[in-house]
C-alpha positions in Angstrom: 11.8 8.3 -3.1 14.7 7.3 -1.0 17.6 5.3 -2.7 18.8 2.8 0.1 22.7 2.3 -0.1 24.7 0.4 1.8 28.3 0.9 2.9 29.9 0.1 -0.7 27.5 2.2 -2.3 25.5 -0.6 -3.9 22.0 -0.7 -3.8 19.5 -3.2 -2.1 16.4 -3.7 -3.7 14.6 -5.2 -0.6 15.6 -2.2 1.4 14.3 0.2 -1.8 10.8 -1.9 -2.1 10.8 -1.4 1.9 11.2 2.1 2.0 8.4 2.5 -0.7 5.6 0.2 1.2 6.6 1.7 4.6 4.1 3.3 6.6 0.9 2.6 8.4 -1.2 2.8 5.2 0.4 2.4 2.0 0.0 -1.5 1.9 -3.7 -1.2 2.5 -4.1 1.8 -0.3 -2.5 -0.5 -2.6 -4.9 -3.0 -1.9 -7.9 -1.4 -2.3 -6.7 0.6 -5.4 -5.2 -2.8 -6.8 -9.4 -3.5 -6.9 -10.2 -0.9 -9.2 -10.1 3.2 -8.9 -11.4 4.8 -5.9 -12.6 8.5 -4.6 -10.7 9.9 -1.9 -14.3 9.2 0.3 -14.3 5.4 -0.3 -10.7 4.9 0.5 -11.3 7.1 4.1 -14.3 4.9 4.4 -13.1 1.6 3.7 -9.7 2.4 5.8 -10.9 2.8 9.4 -9.0 4.6 11.8 -7.2 6.9 8.7 -7.8 10.6 8.9 -8.3 13.1 5.8 -4.9 14.4 6.0 -3.3 11.5 6.5 -5.0 9.8 3.8 -3.9 13.2 1.4 -1.0 13.2 2.4 -0.3 9.4 2.2 -2.1 9.6 -1.3 0.6 12.4 -2.4 3.4 10.4 -1.6 2.3 7.6 -3.5 1.8 9.7 -6.4 5.0 10.9 -6.2 6.5 7.5 -5.9 4.9 6.4 -9.5 2.4 4.3 -7.8 -0.6 6.1 -7.7 -2.2 8.3 -10.1 -4.7 11.1 -9.6 -7.0 12.2 -12.0 -9.4 15.3 -11.1 -12.6 15.4 -13.1 -13.9 18.9 -13.4 -17.7 19.8 -12.0 -19.0 21.1 -8.7 -18.0 19.1 -6.5 -14.7 18.8 -7.8 -14.5 15.0 -8.4 -11.2 13.0 -8.2 -10.3 9.5 -8.8 -6.9 7.5 -7.9 -5.9 4.2 -9.3 -2.9 2.4 -9.4 -0.3 3.0 -12.4 1.8 0.2 -14.2 4.2 0.7 -11.8 2.3 0.1 -8.4 0.0 -2.7 -9.8 3.3 -4.1 -10.6 4.2 -3.5 -6.9 0.8 -4.9 -5.6 1.5 -8.1 -7.5 5.1 -8.6 -6.2 3.7 -8.3 -2.9 1.4 -10.6 -3.0 4.0 -13.9 -2.4 4.6 -12.0 0.7 1.0 -11.9 1.4 0.6 -15.3 1.4 3.4 -15.8 3.6 2.2 -13.5 6.3 -1.4 -15.2 5.8 0.6 -18.4 6.7 2.8 -17.4 9.6 -1.1 -15.8 11.1 -2.3 -19.3 10.8 1.2 -20.6 12.3 0.7 -18.5 15.1 -3.3 -19.1 15.4 -2.2 -22.9 15.6 0.6 -22.5 18.4 -1.9 -20.6 20.4 -4.5 -23.4 20.7 -4.1 -26.0 23.2 -3.1 -29.0 22.1 -5.8 -31.8 22.0 -6.1 -34.4 24.8 
């Protein structure tokens, strides 16, 4: 994870948080993993449009950032399960109010797009 510093050397907390969640799939994966552990195939089926390569890369990056725990179970075939770490769960919970704001914003945009009643 990159630490985001301002000109004076201070760390901007919001920028640091955004650097961890930026990317097309990270917030979706956080949301899905908040519901419980998932195997990669389950995640791929639930996230339309993500390739296996990008899913694997994103999960590895999230693991490096301490958001996701990867557990590999021996056997044939090898079974891998991903879950949120305590750090990832804390981030997911911190994003809940932002999600609420986003839904309210979309509702507001829908209201603006609707023609006024005559």
